[in-house]
C-alpha positions in Angstrom: 111.4 0.7 172.6 108.2 -1.3 172.3 105.0 -1.1 174.3 103.1 -3.8 176.1 101.5 -4.9 172.8 105.1 -5.2 171.2 104.7 -2.3 169.0 107.3 0.3 168.5 107.0 3.5 170.7 108.4 6.7 169.3 110.4 8.6 172.0 110.2 12.3 172.2 113.1 14.0 170.4 113.7 17.5 169.1 116.1 20.3 169.2 115.5 20.7 172.9 116.7 17.3 173.7 120.0 18.8 174.8 118.6 21.4 177.0 120.0 21.4 180.5 118.7 22.7 184.0 121.6 25.0 184.1 121.3 26.0 187.7 120.9 22.5 188.9 123.8 21.3 186.7 126.2 24.1 188.1 125.2 23.2 191.6 126.0 19.4 190.9 129.4 20.3 189.3 130.4 22.7 191.9 129.8 20.2 194.6 131.8 17.6 192.8 134.5 20.0 192.4 134.7 20.9 196.0 134.5 17.2 197.1 137.1 16.2 194.6 139.6 18.7 195.3 139.3 19.3 198.9 138.3 15.7 200.1 139.7 13.3 197.6 142.8 15.1 196.2 143.5 17.0 199.5 144.3 20.2 197.6 143.5 23.8 198.5 142.4 25.4 195.3 142.4 25.3 191.5 144.7 25.9 188.5 143.0 26.4 185.2 144.7 27.2 181.8 142.6 29.8 180.2 142.7 30.7 176.6 139.6 33.0 176.1 137.6 30.0 174.7 134.4 28.9 176.0 135.5 25.7 177.7 138.1 27.1 179.8 136.0 30.2 180.6 133.1 28.1 181.8 135.5 26.0 183.9 137.0 28.9 185.5 133.7 30.3 186.6 132.6 26.9 187.9 136.0 27.0 190.0 135.2 30.4 191.3 131.9 29.2 192.4 133.6 26.1 194.0 136.5 27.7 195.8 136.1 31.5 195.7 138.2 33.6 193.4 141.0 33.9 196.0 141.7 30.1 195.6 141.6 29.9 191.7 144.6 31.0 189.4 144.3 31.4 185.8 147.4 30.4 183.7 147.8 32.0 180.4 150.2 30.1 178.2 150.7 31.8 174.8 153.4 30.9 172.1 154.4 32.4 168.8 151.4 30.9 167.0 148.7 31.8 169.3 146.2 34.5 168.3 146.6 37.8 170.3 142.8 37.6 171.0 143.4 34.6 173.1 145.4 36.3 175.7 143.4 39.4 175.8 140.1 37.7 176.2 141.7 35.4 179.0 142.8 38.5 180.8 139.3 40.1 180.5 137.7 36.9 181.7 140.0 36.8 184.8 139.4 40.3 185.6 135.5 39.7 185.2 135.6 36.8 187.8 138.3 38.5 190.1 140.9 35.8 189.6 144.5 36.2 189.5 146.6 35.4 186.6 150.1 34.2 185.6 151.4 34.6 182.0 153.9 32.0 180.9 155.0 32.4 177.4 156.2 29.0 176.3 157.6 30.2 173.0 161.3 29.7 174.0 160.6 26.2 175.6 158.9 25.0 172.4 161.9 26.5 170.3 164.3 24.6 172.6 162.3 21.4 172.0 162.5 21.8 168.3 158.7 22.1 168.0 158.7 24.8 165.3 161.8 23.5 163.4 160.1 20.0 163.3 156.7 21.3 162.1 158.5 23.5 159.3 160.7 20.7 158.2 157.5 18.6 157.5 155.7 21.6 155.9 158.5 22.4 153.5 158.4 18.9 152.2 154.8 19.3 151.0 155.4 23.1 150.0 159.1 23.7 149.3 158.5 27.5 149.0 157.2 27.7 152.7 159.4 29.8 154.9 159.4 33.0 157.1 156.2 35.0 157.2 154.1 32.0 156.0 151.2 30.6 157.8 149.8 27.0 158.0 147.0 25.0 159.3 145.7 21.5 159.2 142.1 21.0 157.9 139.5 18.1 157.3 137.1 18.2 154.4 134.1 20.0 155.5 131.5 18.3 153.1 130.4 15.6 155.5 126.8 16.3 155.1 127.2 15.8 151.2 129.2 12.6 151.2 130.5 10.1 153.8 134.3 10.9 153.5 137.1 9.6 155.8 139.0 11.6 158.1 142.1 12.5 155.7 143.7 15.7 156.5 145.1 18.3 154.3 147.6 21.1 154.8 146.7 24.8 154.0 149.5 27.3 153.7 149.1 31.0 153.2 152.0 33.1 151.8 153.0 36.5 153.1 151.1 38.2 150.1 148.0 36.1 151.0 148.0 33.5 148.5 146.5 30.3 150.1 147.3 26.8 148.8 146.0 23.5 150.0 147.3 19.9 149.4 146.5 16.5 150.8 148.9 15.5 153.6 151.0 12.4 153.1 151.1 10.3 156.2 154.7 10.9 157.1 154.4 14.6 157.0 151.2 14.6 158.8 152.4 12.5 161.7 155.4 14.8 162.0 153.3 17.9 162.1 151.0 16.4 164.6 153.8 15.0 166.8 155.6 18.3 166.8 152.4 20.3 167.5 151.5 18.0 170.4 154.7 19.3 172.1 152.7 22.5 172.8 150.0 20.8 174.8 152.4 18.8 176.8 154.5 21.8 177.7 151.4 23.8 178.7 150.5 20.9 181.2 153.9 21.0 182.5 153.6 24.6 183.6 150.2 24.0 184.8 151.4 21.4 187.1 154.3 23.6 188.2 151.9 26.3 189.4 149.5 23.8 191.0 152.3 22.1 193.0 153.7 25.4 194.1 150.2 26.2 195.8 149.1 22.8 196.7 146.3 23.2 194.2 144.7 20.9 191.7 144.9 21.1 187.9 141.3 21.4 186.5 140.7 20.0 183.0 138.7 21.9 180.4 137.8 19.2 177.9 134.2 18.6 177.1 132.5 15.3 175.8 133.2 16.2 172.0 136.8 16.7 172.6 137.4 13.7 174.9 135.2 11.1 173.3 136.3 11.9 169.7 140.1 12.2 170.6 140.5 16.0 170.2 143.0 16.2 172.8 146.7 15.4 173.6 147.4 12.2 175.7 149.3 13.6 178.9 148.9 17.1 177.6 145.6 18.7 177.9 144.2 15.3 178.7 146.5 14.9 181.7 144.6 16.8 184.6 143.4 16.2 188.2 139.6 16.5 187.6 137.5 17.2 184.6 134.3 19.0 185.4 132.7 19.2 182.0 133.8 16.0 180.4 130.2 14.7 180.4 128.8 17.7 178.6 128.3 18.3 174.8 129.8 21.5 173.5 126.2 22.8 173.1 125.6 22.3 176.7 128.7 24.1 177.7 127.5 27.2 176.0 124.3 26.9 178.2 126.3 26.9 181.4 128.4 29.8 180.2 125.3 31.7 179.6 124.0 31.0 183.1 127.4 31.6 184.9 127.8 35.0 183.1 130.8 34.3 181.1 131.5 37.6 179.0 129.3 37.7 175.7 132.5 38.2 173.6 133.7 34.8 174.6 130.3 33.2 174.2 130.2 34.6 170.6 133.7 33.8 169.7 134.1 31.1 167.0 135.8 28.1 168.8 139.4 27.6 167.4 142.3 25.2 168.1 144.8 28.1 168.4 147.4 25.6 167.7 148.6 26.4 164.2 149.7 29.9 162.8 146.9 29.7 160.2 144.3 29.9 162.8 141.9 27.2 162.0 138.5 26.7 163.7 137.6 23.6 165.7 135.0 22.7 162.9 137.3 22.7 159.9 140.4 21.2 161.8 138.5 18.3 163.4 134.7 18.1 164.0 133.6 18.9 160.3 130.1 20.0 161.1 128.7 22.6 163.3 128.2 21.7 167.1 124.4 22.1 167.0 124.3 19.4 164.3 126.8 17.1 165.7 125.7 17.1 169.3 122.1 16.4 168.4 122.9 13.6 166.0 125.2 12.0 168.5 122.7 12.2 171.2 120.1 10.6 169.1 122.4 7.8 168.2 123.3 7.3 172.0 119.5 7.1 172.7 118.8 4.8 169.9 116.4 7.4 168.2 115.8 6.4 164.6 117.6 8.5 162.0 114.4 9.6 160.5 113.4 11.2 163.8 116.8 12.8 164.3 116.7 14.0 160.7 113.3 15.8 161.3 114.7 17.5 164.4 117.7 18.8 162.6 116.1 19.6 159.2 118.4 17.1 157.5 117.9 13.8 155.5 118.2 10.3 157.3 121.5 9.8 155.0 123.0 13.0 156.3 122.5 12.1 159.9 123.9 8.7 159.2 127.1 10.3 157.9 127.6 12.3 161.0 127.0 9.2 163.1 129.5 7.2 161.0 132.1 10.0 161.7 131.5 9.8 165.4 131.9 6.1 165.4 135.2 6.2 163.3 136.7 8.9 165.6 135.9 7.0 168.8 137.4 3.9 167.3 140.6 5.4 166.0 141.2 7.4 169.2 140.4 4.8 171.7 144.0 4.5 172.8 144.1 8.1 173.9 141.5 7.3 176.5 143.1 4.1 177.8 145.0 4.0 181.1 148.7 2.7 181.0 148.9 -1.0 180.5 150.4 -3.1 183.1 151.9 -6.5 183.2 150.4 -8.8 186.1 
């Protein structure tokens, strides 16, 4: 930006750039939910898949404000690789907001579809000793602030006696593990729509901006919903709404996890690579055209480190664009 004399004008930018008017934002989202579900979709309430994570908890709280607890149902969808904490926290969350719940254990469905068998086949090609009692997870290199590395996944396995090993994943094995894992999200969405159609309710999405814009979701899985009330919010901003809405402290303080693999990877190590307070502010600065030097000052980083984070955002947006595209038609 330049002034009337053609000289650059430095826009104000600091760690408060992501701060929301939480009360105003909640009011705006609640109105949009009410209008979207009742007036546009002609549905009578909301179904939310809850996992004890910050995003689904915040969306559940928003739905309670929009429709009342009697017209919101929380669906819990555990499977054999889920953390027990997820089920317990989700149940406590629903009780906190007075919402009824349904538990649908999808383990048998996933077993029938070959989800676990297909995962294990690919893992065993990388680690032949992998078998019963072992755990696994996919991870990305966490040194993004030190060097500008590509998004190449590694597989970490842990033996029953606690010995951990990590190897870089060949493409064929990576593709099979991910394709098999995505069956979980698509099966969960099938169950959400069953319960929504049973009640003439809408399925409410829980993805935030980080997940949707960077491709941390499954097409026609957790991405296949009727309305997405927090899709415009950075993860850091979701926490602000959670605090305002009174989401239980134990959920606000919980480290975000993917809860997809038996090894229990965090969202940062599995996909995002840097903490959300760094990712979100660097990304916001990039969107606003703030110079890297100014973003770096706000974050206490170097301009080169900021550029590495921005490069990673750009790469992820480019390589996952197909996930956000509508079905192609032929005219």
